[in-house]
MARSE-17990 format. One record per residue (C-alpha): residue in one letter; x, y, z; residue number from 1. Coordinates in steps of 0.1 Angstrom, whole numbers, always signed. Layout:
N
+---+-------+-------+-------+-----+
! r !    c1 !    c2 !    c3 !   k !
+---+-------+-------+-------+-----+
! A !     X !     Y !     Z ! NUM !
...
+---+-------+-------+-------+-----+
This chain:
231
+---+-------+-------+-------+-----+
! r !    c1 !    c2 !    c3 !   k !
+---+-------+-------+-------+-----+
! M !  +230 !  +126 !  -148 !   1 !
! P !  +205 !  +111 !  -169 !   2 !
! S !  +170 !  +129 !  -172 !   3 !
! T !  +153 !   +99 !  -157 !   4 !
! V !  +160 !   +71 !  -135 !   5 !
! T !  +144 !   +36 !  -139 !   6 !
! V !  +137 !   +20 !  -101 !   7 !
! G !  +113 !    -3 !   -86 !   8 !
! R !  +111 !   -33 !  -118 !   9 !
! T !   +97 !   -69 !  -105 !  10 !
! I !  +125 !   -93 !  -105 !  11 !
! D !  +123 !  -125 !  -122 !  12 !
! E !  +132 !  -159 !  -109 !  13 !
! S !  +167 !  -153 !  -124 !  14 !
! G !  +171 !  -123 !  -102 !  15 !
! D !  +168 !  -100 !  -137 !  16 !
! P !  +148 !   -72 !  -137 !  17 !
! I !  +118 !   -79 !  -163 !  18 !
! P !  +115 !   -45 !  -185 !  19 !
! D !   +85 !   -21 !  -184 !  20 !
! T !   +75 !   -31 !  -150 !  21 !
! G !   +93 !    +0 !  -131 !  22 !
! I !   +90 !   +37 !  -126 !  23 !
! D !  +106 !   +62 !  -143 !  24 !
! I !  +116 !   +91 !  -119 !  25 !
! D !  +137 !  +118 !  -119 !  26 !
! P !  +170 !  +114 !  -100 !  27 !
! D !  +172 !  +151 !   -90 !  28 !
! G !  +137 !  +156 !   -80 !  29 !
! P !  +116 !  +153 !   -46 !  30 !
! I !  +104 !  +118 !   -51 !  31 !
! A !  +141 !  +106 !   -57 !  32 !
! D !  +150 !  +125 !   -25 !  33 !
! R !  +124 !  +109 !    -5 !  34 !
! L !  +128 !   +74 !   -19 !  35 !
! A !  +168 !   +82 !   -10 !  36 !
! D !  +155 !   +90 !   +26 !  37 !
! R !  +134 !   +61 !   +30 !  38 !
! T !  +138 !   +35 !   +61 !  39 !
! G !  +128 !    +3 !   +44 !  40 !
! P !  +127 !   -18 !   +14 !  41 !
! L !  +108 !    -6 !   -14 !  42 !
! I !   +78 !   -28 !   -19 !  43 !
! S !   +58 !   -31 !   -52 !  44 !
! N !   +24 !   -48 !   -59 !  45 !
! P !   +31 !   -62 !   -95 !  46 !
! I !   -10 !   -64 !  -103 !  47 !
! T !   -23 !   -31 !   -95 !  48 !
! G !   +11 !   -10 !  -104 !  49 !
! E !   +21 !    +6 !   -69 !  50 !
! W !   +50 !    +8 !   -53 !  51 !
! V !   +56 !   +20 !   -13 !  52 !
! T !   +79 !   +22 !   +12 !  53 !
! E !   +81 !   +33 !   +45 !  54 !
! L !   +98 !   +72 !   +53 !  55 !
! V !   +90 !   +71 !   +89 !  56 !
! P !   +84 !   +40 !  +110 !  57 !
! A !   +60 !   +35 !  +134 !  58 !
! A !   +92 !   +24 !  +157 !  59 !
! A !  +105 !   +61 !  +157 !  60 !
! T !   +74 !   +77 !  +167 !  61 !
! D !   +67 !   +53 !  +198 !  62 !
! G !   +37 !   +43 !  +173 !  63 !
! E !   +25 !   +82 !  +171 !  64 !
! S !   +27 !   +82 !  +141 !  65 !
! A !   +40 !   +67 !  +107 !  66 !
! T !   +50 !   +81 !   +73 !  67 !
! G !   +54 !   +64 !   +35 !  68 !
! I !   +55 !   +70 !    +3 !  69 !
! G !   +29 !   +57 !   -23 !  70 !
! I !   +37 !   +56 !   -59 !  71 !
! F !    +6 !   +45 !   -83 !  72 !
! A !    +6 !   +39 !  -121 !  73 !
! A !   -14 !   +56 !  -145 !  74 !
! G !   -50 !   +42 !  -141 !  75 !
! N !   -44 !   +28 !  -108 !  76 !
! D !   -79 !   +22 !   -89 !  77 !
! G !   -62 !   +27 !   -57 !  78 !
! P !   -76 !    +8 !   -27 !  79 !
! P !  -114 !    -2 !   -23 !  80 !
! E !  -132 !   +19 !    -3 !  81 !
! H !  -127 !   +14 !   +34 !  82 !
! Y !  -124 !   +33 !   +67 !  83 !
! H !   -94 !   +31 !  +102 !  84 !
! V !  -105 !   +25 !  +133 !  85 !
! G !   -88 !   +51 !  +159 !  86 !
! Y !   -67 !   +64 !  +139 !  87 !
! E !   -66 !   +94 !  +112 !  88 !
! E !   -53 !   +94 !   +74 !  89 !
! S !   -30 !  +123 !   +58 !  90 !
! F !   -21 !  +126 !   +22 !  91 !
! E !    +4 !  +149 !    +8 !  92 !
! V !    +1 !  +151 !   -31 !  93 !
! L !   +39 !  +149 !   -45 !  94 !
! R !   +31 !  +144 !   -78 !  95 !
! G !    +0 !  +134 !  -104 !  96 !
! E !   -37 !  +142 !   -99 !  97 !
! F !   -61 !  +120 !   -78 !  98 !
! R !   -97 !  +115 !   -73 !  99 !
! F !  -105 !  +113 !   -36 ! 100 !
! E !  -137 !  +100 !   -23 ! 101 !
! V !  -145 !  +108 !   +13 ! 102 !
! D !  -175 !   +97 !   +27 ! 103 !
! G !  -192 !  +103 !    -5 ! 104 !
! D !  -176 !  +141 !   -14 ! 105 !
! V !  -156 !  +141 !   -47 ! 106 !
! R !  -126 !  +161 !   -46 ! 107 !
! H !   -93 !  +162 !   -71 ! 108 !
! A !   -58 !  +166 !   -56 ! 109 !
! T !   -28 !  +175 !   -74 ! 110 !
! A !   +10 !  +183 !   -65 ! 111 !
! G !   +10 !  +204 !   -33 ! 112 !
! D !   -26 !  +198 !   -21 ! 113 !
! E !   -32 !  +181 !   +15 ! 114 !
! L !   -60 !  +160 !   +28 ! 115 !
! T !   -68 !  +147 !   +60 ! 116 !
! V !   -94 !  +119 !   +64 ! 117 !
! P !  -106 !  +114 !   +99 ! 118 !
! E !  -112 !   +82 !  +119 ! 119 !
! E !  -135 !   +57 !  +106 ! 120 !
! V !  -147 !   +80 !   +79 ! 121 !
! P !  -150 !   +59 !   +46 ! 122 !
! H !  -129 !   +64 !   +20 ! 123 !
! T !  -108 !   +57 !   -14 ! 124 !
! F !   -86 !   +74 !   -40 ! 125 !
! R !   -73 !   +66 !   -77 ! 126 !
! N !   -50 !   +81 !   -96 ! 127 !
! V !   -68 !   +98 !  -127 ! 128 !
! G !   -37 !  +115 !  -142 ! 129 !
! D !   -17 !  +106 !  -177 ! 130 !
! G !   +16 !   +92 !  -157 ! 131 !
! I !   +23 !   +82 !  -123 ! 132 !
! G !    +7 !   +97 !   -93 ! 133 !
! V !   +29 !  +100 !   -61 ! 134 !
! T !   +17 !  +106 !   -24 ! 135 !
! V !   +31 !  +109 !   +10 ! 136 !
! T !    +7 !   +96 !   +34 ! 137 !
! T !    +6 !  +100 !   +74 ! 138 !
! T !   -11 !   +80 !  +100 ! 139 !
! R !   -20 !   +91 !  +134 ! 140 !
! P !   -16 !   +71 !  +154 ! 141 !
! A !    +8 !   +47 !  +131 ! 142 !
! G !   -21 !   +20 !  +128 ! 143 !
! Q !   -15 !   -14 !  +110 ! 144 !
! T !   -14 !    +0 !   +74 ! 145 !
! Q !   +17 !    -9 !   +64 ! 146 !
! D !   +18 !   -46 !   +76 ! 147 !
! V !   -17 !   -52 !   +57 ! 148 !
! I !    -2 !   -34 !   +25 ! 149 !
! T !   +32 !   -56 !   +30 ! 150 !
! T !   +10 !   -90 !   +34 ! 151 !
! L !   -11 !   -81 !    +3 ! 152 !
! Y !   +19 !   -69 !   -22 ! 153 !
! G !   +40 !  -102 !    -7 ! 154 !
! L !   +12 !  -125 !   -16 ! 155 !
! A !    +9 !  -107 !   -50 ! 156 !
! H !   +47 !  -118 !   -62 ! 157 !
! E !   +34 !  -150 !   -50 ! 158 !
! G !   +10 !  -153 !   -72 ! 159 !
! K !   -20 !  -156 !   -46 ! 160 !
! L !   -38 !  -132 !   -52 ! 161 !
! D !   -64 !  -129 !   -84 ! 162 !
! E !   -69 !  -111 !  -115 ! 163 !
! D !   -83 !   -83 !   -95 ! 164 !
! A !   -60 !   -84 !   -66 ! 165 !
! Q !   -79 !   -99 !   -40 ! 166 !
! P !   -73 !  -128 !   -19 ! 167 !
! G !   -85 !  -162 !   -17 ! 168 !
! L !  -112 !  -163 !    +6 ! 169 !
! L !   -96 !  -183 !   +34 ! 170 !
! Q !   -68 !  -158 !   +32 ! 171 !
! G !   -91 !  -126 !   +37 ! 172 !
! L !  -110 !  -140 !   +64 ! 173 !
! A !   -75 !  -147 !   +82 ! 174 !
! M !   -69 !  -109 !   +75 ! 175 !
! T !  -105 !   -94 !   +84 ! 176 !
! A !  -105 !  -112 !  +115 ! 177 !
! A !   -69 !  -100 !  +124 ! 178 !
! T !   -76 !   -63 !  +116 ! 179 !
! S !  -112 !   -54 !  +116 ! 180 !
! D !  -102 !   -31 !  +150 ! 181 !
! D !   -80 !   -16 !  +125 ! 182 !
! T !   -88 !   -10 !   +90 ! 183 !
! V !  -124 !   -19 !   +82 ! 184 !
! F !  -133 !   -22 !   +40 ! 185 !
! T !  -169 !   -11 !   +33 ! 186 !
! S !  -180 !   -40 !    +7 ! 187 !
! P !  -193 !   -64 !   +15 ! 188 !
! P !  -207 !   -50 !   +46 ! 189 !
! P !  -186 !   -48 !   +75 ! 190 !
! A !  -221 !   -63 !   +93 ! 191 !
! V !  -219 !   -94 !   +75 ! 192 !
! T !  -176 !  -100 !   +68 ! 193 !
! I !  -168 !   -91 !  +106 ! 194 !
! P !  -191 !  -117 !  +124 ! 195 !
! V !  -179 !  -145 !   +92 ! 196 !
! A !  -142 !  -139 !  +102 ! 197 !
! T !  -146 !  -138 !  +135 ! 198 !
! V !  -161 !  -173 !  +134 ! 199 !
! L !  -140 !  -186 !  +108 ! 200 !
! G !  -110 !  -169 !  +111 ! 201 !
! P !   -96 !  -194 !  +136 ! 202 !
! V !  -104 !  -222 !  +109 ! 203 !
! A !   -87 !  -205 !   +87 ! 204 !
! N !   -54 !  -200 !  +109 ! 205 !
! A !   -56 !  -236 !  +113 ! 206 !
! L !   -53 !  -238 !   +80 ! 207 !
! G !   -19 !  -222 !   +77 ! 208 !
! Y !   -38 !  -189 !   +68 ! 209 !
! R !   -23 !  -153 !   +85 ! 210 !
! A !   -24 !  -118 !   +86 ! 211 !
! T !    +9 !  -113 !   +83 ! 212 !
! Y !   +35 !  -135 !   +74 ! 213 !
! P !   +72 !  -128 !   +83 ! 214 !
! K !   +86 !  -133 !   +51 ! 215 !
! Y !   +72 !  -108 !   +42 ! 216 !
! Q !   +81 !   -81 !   +66 ! 217 !
! S !  +118 !   -92 !   +56 ! 218 !
! E !  +139 !   -70 !   +36 ! 219 !
! S !  +158 !   -99 !   +15 ! 220 !
! F !  +122 !  -108 !    +2 ! 221 !
! W !  +118 !   -76 !   -13 ! 222 !
! E !  +155 !   -75 !   -28 ! 223 !
! R !  +147 !  -105 !   -47 ! 224 !
! H !  +114 !   -96 !   -61 ! 225 !
! V !  +119 !   -54 !   -64 ! 226 !
! E !  +148 !   -37 !   -78 ! 227 !
! Q !  +154 !   -13 !   -55 ! 228 !
! P !  +167 !   +21 !   -56 ! 229 !
! T !  +204 !   +30 !   -57 ! 230 !
! L !  +198 !   +68 !   -54 ! 231 !
+---+-------+-------+-------+-----+
């Protein structure tokens, strides 16, 4: 077998993978093993260089937990600082080097390290290594993290995020209004954003903006946009 295989390339409008948009992995390594065990499509954010897929969906645990794998390109800045309402989030690093910030404390983590962030504790992370970084992430209870990620990644593929991978005002209001009891970003201050979204979120909805869209939950959407692993 080849020493590496490329997966996750962005697929263009002609159905062809775009060069240099995927990730190279060892077909006999632990990352390939996890991807082979995925329970959903491999999704990606072509702006930030991120790939995510479910390993254990919430439906398989009656909502008690959900587990997925995240792959982050070198230099990836990770998510903006945020916290989760009502559930914890744990990380197991499979590859690479990460810088976690948890409630203001900094921790570096490499392959084999594990970290759990309690509910309502602000946190963020970024890949500070020279190559891809890979984590297995579990939320307990399951929460809506996968839905938020899927929506943002789908918007990215359709050119509906800006160069910083952020949604426009109305899209952001629709998402904040629907997810403020699940995932809260710390900047701008939630004391400002949540009341504004509560008032203006219905306006965004009336104009057609939603927190999630059925098409992004469809496996066929991702098969058209992201090269799926065959491992």
